[in-house]
Structures are given as structure tokens and as C-alpha cells.
C-alpha positions as CSV (number, residue, x, y, z in Angstrom):
1,X,-207.0,105.2,-83.7
2,X,-206.7,101.7,-82.4
3,X,-210.0,101.9,-80.5
4,X,-211.8,103.1,-83.7
5,X,-210.3,100.3,-85.8
6,X,-210.9,97.6,-83.2
7,X,-214.5,98.7,-82.6
8,X,-215.3,98.4,-86.3
9,X,-213.3,95.1,-86.7
10,X,-215.6,93.8,-83.9
11,X,-218.7,95.0,-85.9
12,X,-217.5,93.4,-89.2
13,X,-216.6,90.1,-87.5
14,X,-219.9,89.9,-85.6
15,X,-221.9,90.6,-88.7
16,X,-219.8,88.2,-90.9
17,X,-220.3,85.6,-88.2
18,X,-224.1,86.2,-88.3
19,X,-223.9,86.0,-92.1
20,X,-222.2,82.6,-91.9
21,X,-224.9,81.5,-89.5
22,X,-227.5,82.4,-92.1
23,X,-228.9,85.5,-90.3
24,X,-227.8,88.0,-93.0
25,X,-228.2,87.6,-96.8
26,X,-225.2,87.3,-99.2
27,X,-226.2,90.4,-101.1
28,X,-226.3,92.5,-97.8
29,X,-223.0,91.5,-96.0
30,X,-220.7,93.2,-98.6
31,X,-221.7,96.7,-97.4
32,X,-220.1,96.3,-93.9
33,X,-217.0,94.6,-95.4
34,X,-216.5,97.5,-97.8
35,X,-217.1,100.1,-95.2
36,X,-214.7,98.6,-92.6
37,X,-212.2,97.7,-95.4
38,X,-212.2,101.4,-96.4
39,X,-211.8,102.6,-92.8
40,X,-208.9,100.3,-92.0
41,X,-207.4,101.0,-95.4
42,X,-207.4,104.8,-94.8
43,X,-206.0,104.2,-91.3
44,X,-203.2,102.1,-92.9
45,X,-202.4,104.9,-95.4
46,X,-202.1,107.3,-92.5
47,X,-200.0,104.9,-90.4
48,X,-197.6,104.1,-93.3
49,X,-197.3,107.5,-95.0
50,X,-198.6,110.1,-92.5
51,X,-196.6,112.5,-90.4
52,X,-194.4,110.6,-87.9
53,X,-194.5,107.3,-89.8
54,X,-191.8,105.0,-88.6
55,X,-191.0,101.3,-88.5
56,X,-193.6,100.7,-85.8
57,X,-196.4,102.5,-87.6
58,X,-195.5,100.8,-90.9
59,X,-195.6,97.4,-89.2
60,X,-199.0,98.3,-87.7
61,X,-200.2,99.3,-91.2
62,X,-198.9,96.1,-92.7
63,X,-200.7,93.9,-90.1
64,X,-203.9,95.9,-90.3
65,X,-203.9,95.5,-94.1
66,X,-204.3,91.7,-93.5
67,X,-207.8,92.6,-92.1
68,X,-208.5,95.1,-94.8
69,X,-207.7,92.7,-97.7
70,X,-209.8,90.0,-96.0
71,X,-212.9,92.3,-95.8
72,X,-212.6,93.5,-99.4
73,X,-212.1,89.9,-100.5
74,X,-215.3,88.8,-98.8
75,X,-217.2,91.7,-100.4
76,X,-215.7,90.9,-103.8
77,X,-216.7,87.2,-103.5
78,X,-220.2,88.2,-102.6
79,X,-220.5,90.3,-105.8
80,X,-219.0,87.8,-108.2
81,X,-220.0,84.4,-106.9
82,X,-216.5,83.1,-106.3
83,X,-216.2,80.0,-104.3
84,X,-213.8,81.5,-101.8
85,X,-210.8,79.2,-102.3
86,X,-208.5,82.1,-103.0
87,X,-209.6,83.8,-99.9
88,X,-209.0,80.5,-98.1
89,X,-205.4,80.4,-99.2
90,X,-205.0,84.1,-98.3
91,X,-206.4,83.2,-94.9
92,X,-203.8,80.4,-94.4
93,X,-201.1,83.0,-95.3
94,X,-202.5,85.3,-92.6
95,X,-202.9,82.5,-90.0
96,X,-199.2,81.6,-90.5
97,X,-198.2,85.2,-90.3
98,X,-200.2,85.5,-87.0
99,X,-197.9,83.0,-85.3
100,X,-194.8,85.2,-85.0
101,X,-197.0,88.3,-84.4
102,X,-198.6,86.5,-81.5
103,X,-195.2,85.4,-80.1
104,X,-193.9,88.9,-80.4
105,X,-197.1,90.3,-78.8
106,X,-196.7,88.0,-75.8
107,X,-193.0,88.8,-75.4
108,X,-193.7,92.6,-75.6
109,X,-196.7,92.5,-73.2
110,X,-196.1,94.4,-70.0
111,X,-199.6,95.4,-69.2
112,X,-203.1,93.7,-69.0
113,X,-203.9,95.5,-72.3
114,X,-200.7,94.0,-73.9
115,X,-201.7,90.5,-72.8
116,X,-205.3,91.0,-74.0
117,X,-203.9,92.2,-77.4
118,X,-201.6,89.2,-77.6
119,X,-204.6,86.9,-77.0
120,X,-206.5,88.8,-79.7
121,X,-203.8,87.7,-82.1
122,X,-204.3,84.1,-81.0
123,X,-208.1,84.5,-81.7
124,X,-207.5,86.1,-85.1
125,X,-204.9,83.5,-86.1
126,X,-207.3,80.6,-85.2
127,X,-210.1,82.3,-87.0
128,X,-208.2,82.8,-90.2
129,X,-207.0,79.2,-90.0
130,X,-210.7,78.1,-89.7
131,X,-211.5,80.2,-92.8
132,X,-208.8,78.2,-94.7
133,X,-210.3,75.0,-93.5
134,X,-213.8,76.1,-94.5
135,X,-213.0,77.7,-97.8
136,X,-210.1,75.8,-99.2
137,X,-210.3,72.4,-97.6
138,X,-214.1,72.5,-98.0
139,X,-214.9,71.0,-94.5
140,X,-218.5,71.4,-93.5
141,X,-217.9,73.6,-90.5
142,X,-219.7,76.8,-91.6
143,X,-221.9,77.0,-88.5
144,X,-219.0,76.4,-86.1
145,X,-216.9,79.1,-87.9
146,X,-219.9,81.5,-87.8
147,X,-220.1,81.1,-84.0
148,X,-216.4,81.4,-83.5
149,X,-216.4,84.6,-85.7
150,X,-219.1,86.2,-83.6
151,X,-217.2,85.2,-80.4
152,X,-213.9,86.5,-81.7
153,X,-215.6,89.7,-83.0
154,X,-217.0,90.5,-79.5
155,X,-213.9,89.7,-77.5
156,X,-211.1,91.0,-79.8
157,X,-212.8,93.9,-81.4
158,X,-216.1,95.2,-80.0
159,X,-215.2,95.1,-76.3
160,X,-211.6,96.3,-76.4
161,X,-212.5,98.9,-79.1
162,X,-215.2,100.3,-77.0
163,X,-213.0,100.3,-73.9
164,X,-210.3,102.2,-75.7
165,X,-212.8,104.7,-77.2
166,X,-214.0,105.2,-73.6
167,X,-210.6,106.1,-72.3
168,X,-209.2,102.8,-71.1
169,X,-205.4,103.2,-70.7
170,X,-203.2,101.0,-72.9
């Protein structure tokens, strides 16, 4: 399931980055955010409440919901014209949460995949912090954030997701 989720996290990040760079219209970006938010939300329900749910799968669901809520919030803001400050504050919450998750991921990493995944958390944490700076602090860094979003989408989602879907061992 991780390959599926990462693959589409890569897609939504790349497309949201292109949106921030002005390559996709406001009224069009919401679709991918709703689709991937729904996909990750369903995966979270299965992880948290499905057969075999345990502390590890519930933790995975909780962390994945950070992504899910972000995607739905972006879609919501595109439909109601909100200025994004609330999403910015949520992004700060997530960026701070990513710090211990990153530390735990590095401490638990025993394989190349484990190290890559820990670095993914570094990328995601930085990205959410940049969204806070952009949306709440109102710094004029939209193009920079767009470029970083595309980069992070490729290297933390698209590539590892495709590799896992192709049978790469974890």
C-alpha cells in the first residue's frame, strides 16, 4: 500500500508545485487534491480500523492523515477563496510534528530504503514549514516554494512510489 500512496503523493506534490509556479489554474488544481486526499483517507481508514490494525498501523494512519488533511484543505481553499492562513498554521503544526518523526525514522533505519524514507520526512517537514512561511507569514516566496514542491514530489513520492510498485524491497 505504501507504494500506491507515495506514487500519488508524488503526483499531487508535483502538480501542486506546478500550480504554485502558475502552470495550472486555481479552479483545476482542486481535483487532484480531492482525489489523492480521498485515496490516502481510505488507506488511513484501513490502516487504523482494518483487520490486523495495531499500534504501528494506527501511527502510520495518523501520520498519513497529515497529508490527507493538507490536500483537502488546499482543495477547500481553492473553492472558497480563503487566503490560506489557516492552512499555513496547520502546516507549522505538521512541520513541528515531522521533527520527532524524522528523528525516529533515522534511528529505526537499517536499510537504504529506511534511510531514504527518513530523508523523505526531512523533505516533507521542510516543505510544510515553507508553506507556513508562504501562507501565514506572507513572505513572497511562491515561486521558490513551487520549485521545492515539485522537487520534493519527485524524490519523496513519485520515484520511491514507482520503485515500490515495481517490486523494490523495503
